[in-house]
C-alpha positions as CSV (number, residue, x, y, z in Angstrom):
1,M,118.6,-49.8,92.6
2,N,120.0,-46.5,93.7
3,K,119.5,-43.5,92.1
4,I,122.7,-43.2,90.1
5,L,122.2,-46.7,88.5
6,L,118.4,-45.7,87.8
7,A,119.3,-42.6,86.0
8,I,121.9,-44.8,83.9
9,V,119.3,-47.0,83.1
10,G,116.6,-44.3,82.1
11,M,119.0,-42.8,79.9
12,A,118.9,-46.2,78.2
13,I,115.0,-46.0,77.5
14,L,114.0,-42.4,77.5
15,G,114.4,-41.5,73.7
16,S,111.3,-43.6,73.0
17,C,112.2,-46.2,75.6
18,A,114.5,-47.2,73.1
19,S,116.8,-49.9,73.2
20,E,118.0,-53.2,73.2
21,Q,120.8,-55.1,74.1
22,R,123.0,-55.0,71.6
23,R,123.9,-58.7,71.7
24,M,120.3,-59.1,70.0
25,S,120.2,-57.0,67.2
26,Q,122.0,-59.2,65.1
27,H,119.0,-61.5,65.1
28,A,116.4,-58.4,64.2
29,S,116.5,-58.5,60.5
30,V,115.5,-62.5,60.4
31,H,112.7,-61.8,63.2
32,A,111.4,-58.9,60.5
33,A,111.7,-61.0,57.8
34,K,109.9,-63.8,59.8
35,H,107.1,-61.3,60.4
36,S,106.8,-60.3,57.0
37,Q,106.5,-64.0,55.7
38,H,103.7,-64.6,58.1
39,L,101.5,-61.7,57.3
40,K,98.8,-61.9,54.6
41,Q,98.7,-59.5,51.6
42,I,97.2,-56.3,52.8
43,D,96.7,-53.0,51.5
44,M,98.5,-49.8,52.7
45,K,98.0,-46.3,51.4
46,K,99.1,-42.8,52.0
47,I,96.8,-40.4,53.6
48,Q,96.6,-37.0,55.1
49,F,94.6,-35.2,57.8
50,D,94.2,-32.0,59.4
51,S,95.1,-31.3,63.0
52,E,94.9,-28.0,64.2
53,G,95.8,-26.7,61.0
54,A,98.8,-29.0,60.3
55,Q,98.6,-31.7,57.7
56,L,99.4,-35.0,59.1
57,T,100.8,-37.9,56.9
58,G,99.8,-41.5,58.1
59,N,100.0,-45.1,56.5
60,L,96.3,-46.5,56.4
61,F,96.3,-50.1,56.4
62,Y,93.4,-52.2,55.3
63,P,92.9,-55.9,56.5
64,P,93.3,-58.7,53.5
65,N,90.2,-59.7,51.6
66,L,88.4,-56.3,52.3
67,D,84.8,-56.3,51.6
68,A,83.2,-53.0,50.1
69,N,80.0,-53.7,51.5
70,Q,80.9,-54.1,54.9
71,T,82.2,-51.5,57.6
72,Y,85.2,-52.0,60.0
73,P,86.6,-51.3,63.3
74,A,89.6,-49.2,63.3
75,I,92.3,-48.8,65.5
76,V,95.0,-45.7,65.7
77,V,98.3,-46.9,66.7
78,S,101.0,-45.1,68.1
79,G,104.7,-45.1,68.9
80,S,106.9,-43.9,71.2
81,W,108.4,-40.4,71.4
82,T,110.5,-39.0,68.7
83,T,109.4,-41.8,66.6
84,V,107.7,-41.9,63.0
85,K,105.1,-44.3,61.6
86,E,107.6,-46.6,59.8
87,Q,108.9,-47.8,63.4
88,M,106.8,-49.6,66.0
89,A,103.4,-47.9,65.3
90,G,103.7,-49.1,61.7
91,L,104.8,-52.6,62.7
92,Y,101.8,-53.0,64.8
93,A,99.6,-51.6,62.7
94,E,100.4,-53.8,59.7
95,K,100.0,-57.0,62.1
96,L,96.5,-55.6,63.6
97,A,95.5,-54.9,60.0
98,N,96.2,-58.6,59.3
99,Q,93.8,-59.6,61.8
100,G,90.9,-58.0,60.2
101,F,90.9,-54.3,61.5
102,I,91.5,-51.0,59.5
103,T,94.3,-49.2,61.3
104,L,96.2,-45.9,60.9
105,A,99.8,-45.0,61.9
106,F,100.8,-41.4,61.7
107,D,103.4,-39.0,62.1
108,F,102.5,-36.6,64.8
109,R,102.8,-32.8,64.0
110,N,106.5,-31.6,64.1
111,F,108.2,-35.3,62.8
112,G,108.6,-37.1,59.8
113,E,106.4,-36.2,56.6
114,S,103.9,-34.3,58.8
115,E,103.8,-30.6,59.1
116,G,104.5,-28.6,62.5
117,E,106.7,-26.1,63.6
118,P,109.5,-26.2,65.2
119,R,110.6,-29.7,63.9
120,F,111.4,-32.7,66.2
121,Y,109.6,-30.7,69.0
122,E,108.1,-33.1,71.4
123,S,104.8,-32.3,73.2
124,P,102.9,-34.8,74.7
125,A,99.8,-32.8,75.0
126,A,100.0,-32.0,71.1
127,K,100.5,-35.6,70.4
128,K,97.1,-36.2,72.6
129,L,95.2,-34.0,70.3
130,D,97.1,-35.1,67.2
131,I,95.3,-38.5,68.4
132,Q,91.9,-37.2,68.9
133,N,92.2,-35.9,65.3
134,A,93.3,-39.0,63.8
135,V,90.1,-40.7,65.1
136,T,88.3,-37.8,63.5
137,Y,89.6,-38.6,60.1
138,L,89.0,-42.3,60.6
139,A,85.2,-41.5,61.7
140,T,84.7,-39.9,58.0
141,L,85.9,-42.8,56.0
142,P,82.9,-44.7,54.7
143,E,84.6,-47.9,55.3
144,V,84.9,-47.4,58.8
145,N,82.5,-48.0,61.5
146,A,82.8,-44.5,63.6
147,S,81.2,-46.0,66.7
148,Q,84.0,-48.6,66.9
149,I,87.2,-47.0,66.7
150,G,89.9,-48.0,69.2
151,A,93.4,-47.0,70.3
152,M,97.0,-48.7,70.8
153,G,100.0,-47.0,72.1
154,I,103.5,-48.5,72.6
155,C,105.9,-47.4,75.4
156,A,105.2,-43.5,75.4
157,G,102.8,-43.9,73.0
158,A,100.7,-45.5,75.7
159,M,100.9,-42.1,77.7
160,Y,99.8,-40.2,74.4
161,T,96.9,-42.5,73.9
162,V,95.6,-42.9,77.5
163,M,95.6,-39.1,77.7
164,A,93.5,-38.9,74.6
165,A,91.1,-41.6,75.4
166,A,90.4,-40.2,78.9
167,E,89.2,-36.9,77.0
168,D,87.6,-38.5,74.0
169,D,84.7,-40.7,74.0
170,R,84.8,-41.6,70.7
171,I,87.6,-44.1,71.5
172,Q,85.6,-47.0,72.4
173,T,88.5,-49.1,73.8
174,V,92.4,-48.6,74.5
175,V,95.5,-51.3,74.4
176,T,99.0,-50.4,75.8
177,A,102.3,-52.2,75.3
178,A,105.0,-51.9,77.7
179,S,103.4,-48.3,78.5
180,W,105.6,-45.2,79.6
181,L,103.8,-43.7,82.2
182,H,105.7,-41.2,84.6
183,D,105.2,-38.5,87.0
184,A,107.1,-35.7,88.7
185,E,108.8,-38.3,91.1
186,A,109.6,-40.7,88.4
187,V,111.4,-38.3,86.1
188,K,113.8,-37.5,88.9
189,L,114.9,-41.0,88.9
190,F,116.1,-40.8,85.4
191,Y,117.2,-37.0,85.3
192,G,119.5,-36.8,88.3
193,G,116.8,-35.9,90.8
194,E,115.3,-32.7,91.3
195,E,118.2,-30.6,90.2
196,G,118.7,-32.5,87.1
197,V,115.2,-31.9,86.3
198,Q,115.1,-28.2,86.8
199,A,118.3,-28.0,85.0
200,K,116.5,-29.5,81.9
201,I,113.2,-27.4,82.6
202,H,115.3,-24.0,82.5
203,A,117.2,-25.2,79.3
204,A,113.7,-25.8,77.3
205,Q,112.1,-22.7,78.6
206,A,115.6,-20.3,77.7
207,A,115.2,-22.3,74.3
208,K,111.5,-21.4,73.8
209,R,112.2,-17.7,74.4
210,K,115.1,-18.0,71.9
211,Y,112.6,-19.4,69.4
212,A,109.9,-16.7,69.9
213,D,112.5,-13.9,69.8
214,E,114.6,-14.9,67.3
215,G,113.2,-18.1,65.5
216,V,116.2,-20.2,66.1
217,V,115.4,-23.5,67.2
218,E,118.1,-25.3,69.5
219,Y,119.0,-28.9,68.9
220,I,120.8,-31.8,70.7
221,P,121.3,-35.2,69.1
222,T,118.5,-37.5,69.6
223,I,120.7,-40.5,70.2
224,S,124.6,-40.2,70.6
225,T,127.4,-42.8,71.8
226,E,129.9,-40.0,72.1
227,D,127.6,-36.6,73.5
228,P,126.5,-37.2,76.8
229,G,124.0,-34.3,76.5
230,A,121.9,-35.9,73.9
231,A,118.4,-37.0,74.5
232,M,119.6,-40.9,74.4
233,Y,123.4,-41.6,75.6
234,G,124.6,-44.8,75.0
235,P,124.7,-47.7,72.8
236,Y,121.3,-48.1,72.4
237,D,120.9,-50.8,69.1
238,Y,117.2,-49.9,68.1
239,Y,118.1,-46.7,67.2
240,L,121.4,-47.3,66.0
241,N,120.6,-50.4,64.1
242,P,119.8,-49.7,60.2
243,S,117.7,-52.8,60.5
244,R,115.7,-52.0,63.4
245,G,115.0,-48.3,64.4
246,A,117.7,-46.6,62.9
247,I,115.7,-46.0,59.6
248,P,116.2,-43.0,57.0
249,Q,112.6,-41.4,58.1
250,W,113.8,-41.1,61.3
251,S,116.4,-38.3,62.7
252,A,118.9,-39.5,65.2
253,D,120.6,-36.1,65.1
254,K,117.8,-33.4,66.0
255,F,115.5,-33.2,69.2
256,A,114.5,-30.0,70.1
257,V,115.9,-28.7,73.8
258,M,112.4,-26.9,74.4
259,S,110.7,-30.4,74.7
260,W,112.3,-31.1,77.8
261,E,109.7,-29.0,79.5
262,D,106.8,-30.5,78.1
263,W,108.1,-34.0,78.5
264,L,109.4,-33.9,82.1
265,T,106.2,-32.3,83.3
266,A,103.8,-34.1,81.4
267,D,101.5,-36.5,84.1
268,P,99.3,-39.0,82.6
269,M,98.6,-40.7,86.0
270,P,95.5,-38.4,86.9
271,S,94.1,-39.7,83.3
272,A,93.6,-43.0,84.8
273,P,90.2,-42.4,86.8
274,N,88.9,-40.7,83.9
275,L,89.5,-43.4,81.4
276,T,86.2,-45.6,81.7
277,V,86.6,-47.6,78.5
278,P,87.7,-51.1,78.3
279,T,91.4,-51.0,78.9
280,L,94.0,-53.8,78.1
281,M,97.5,-53.2,79.4
282,I,100.1,-55.5,78.4
283,H,103.7,-55.2,80.5
284,S,106.2,-56.9,82.5
285,D,108.7,-56.9,85.8
286,G,111.4,-56.1,83.1
287,A,109.8,-53.7,81.1
288,V,110.0,-49.7,82.4
289,L,108.4,-48.4,85.6
290,P,106.7,-51.8,85.9
291,Q,104.7,-50.2,89.3
292,Y,103.3,-47.3,87.6
293,T,101.7,-49.3,85.1
294,R,100.2,-51.5,88.0
295,N,99.2,-47.9,89.7
296,F,97.3,-46.9,86.5
297,F,95.6,-49.9,86.2
298,E,94.4,-49.8,89.6
299,K,93.2,-46.4,88.9
300,L,91.4,-46.7,85.9
301,G,87.9,-45.6,85.8
302,T,86.5,-49.0,84.5
303,S,85.9,-52.5,85.6
304,D,86.2,-53.8,82.4
305,K,89.8,-54.0,82.1
306,K,92.7,-56.6,82.1
307,L,96.6,-56.4,83.0
308,H,98.2,-59.1,80.7
309,W,101.9,-59.2,82.4
310,M,104.6,-61.2,80.4
311,E,107.1,-63.5,82.1
312,T,110.8,-62.5,81.5
313,D,114.3,-63.1,83.3
314,L,115.1,-59.7,82.2
315,E,115.4,-56.7,85.1
316,S,113.6,-53.3,84.6
317,P,113.8,-52.0,82.1
318,F,115.7,-54.2,79.4
319,H,112.7,-56.3,78.8
320,Q,111.0,-53.1,77.5
321,F,113.2,-52.8,74.6
322,K,111.9,-56.1,72.9
323,Y,108.9,-54.7,72.5
324,Y,109.4,-52.4,69.7
325,D,110.7,-55.2,67.1
326,Q,111.3,-58.9,68.8
327,T,109.3,-61.7,67.5
328,A,108.0,-63.2,71.0
329,E,107.0,-60.0,72.5
330,V,105.2,-58.2,69.5
331,N,103.6,-61.5,68.5
332,E,102.4,-62.1,72.4
333,S,101.2,-58.4,72.2
334,I,99.3,-58.5,69.0
335,E,97.8,-61.9,70.0
336,E,96.4,-60.1,73.1
337,A,95.6,-56.9,71.2
338,T,93.7,-58.7,68.8
339,S,91.5,-60.6,71.1
340,W,90.6,-57.7,73.1
341,F,89.9,-55.5,69.9
342,R,87.7,-58.1,68.4
343,E,85.7,-58.3,71.6
344,K,85.2,-54.9,72.5
345,L,84.8,-53.4,68.9
346,T,83.9,-56.3,66.6
347,P,80.6,-57.5,67.8
348,R,78.6,-54.3,67.3
349,S,80.6,-52.8,64.2
350,I,80.4,-55.3,61.5
351,G,77.3,-54.3,59.2
352,S,76.4,-53.5,55.8
353,R,76.6,-49.9,54.4
């Protein structure tokens, strides 16, 4: 695949690794309804916790038939960049709660119902800290076994999760699904080579100076079918379809230009040797940057690891898009994650208070 084609393909997934072939979109609402029909009754409550002075808002999911005399393992679930808790993070959190875990999907700072300025500013480093502060919050709950907290990340949420877990030994195990893991060479493929990357970084730096000097935030659309300057440019169904990701809680029209520097210079790859807890990575040859997930897996600082590789006939990265809300990919990921979390968290976590 030449660089021009890679650049086009990269735009299809970059804004939250977001997309699905449009021809599949007509089935999304039916799939979602089937998901709901198979879920047991679980409880959810809206919560808030502090992250470096910002109040973050999350949805805390409880498993069916919660026993007030027991403590439970808990899982922090993170979705891709620009997303909010009602998208893929909430879907996975709800399904994992249905399997017996207490789960938390939350809005990162600057997004959704959470505080934080500037709005719609994407910072992988800040999101890493938000995950760690979510762990701090979960550890305070009497119904949670504070020694048995795990984390799961979907797409770019995997990047934030592995970075957080590599630095925080309170996170006992990690699961990733369709992980977006890049480095300086990978972003060149998606953004027009060195010249394209540097142009975005320079634009971000100028936007940061303007914000510092004038308090003005420069925005571009998060997604557009008409504006090639958007963070996502093209007919990417997940974020255009109201029955899928184009929900009212998510912003389709605001992506802070200053985000480009933080995003393009983030590099989760050095975190691999420092990630020493049990780790499961779910991916496929049709998902994004498959070799990068393989490379990260090989460099993990633990022998307690598993690479679950899904079969697909789709070329990379088009299988990526199905992990957000499609029945087969989501349910297989949940099945693998459930088995992993039960083995790595549950045996020592359930006990009377």
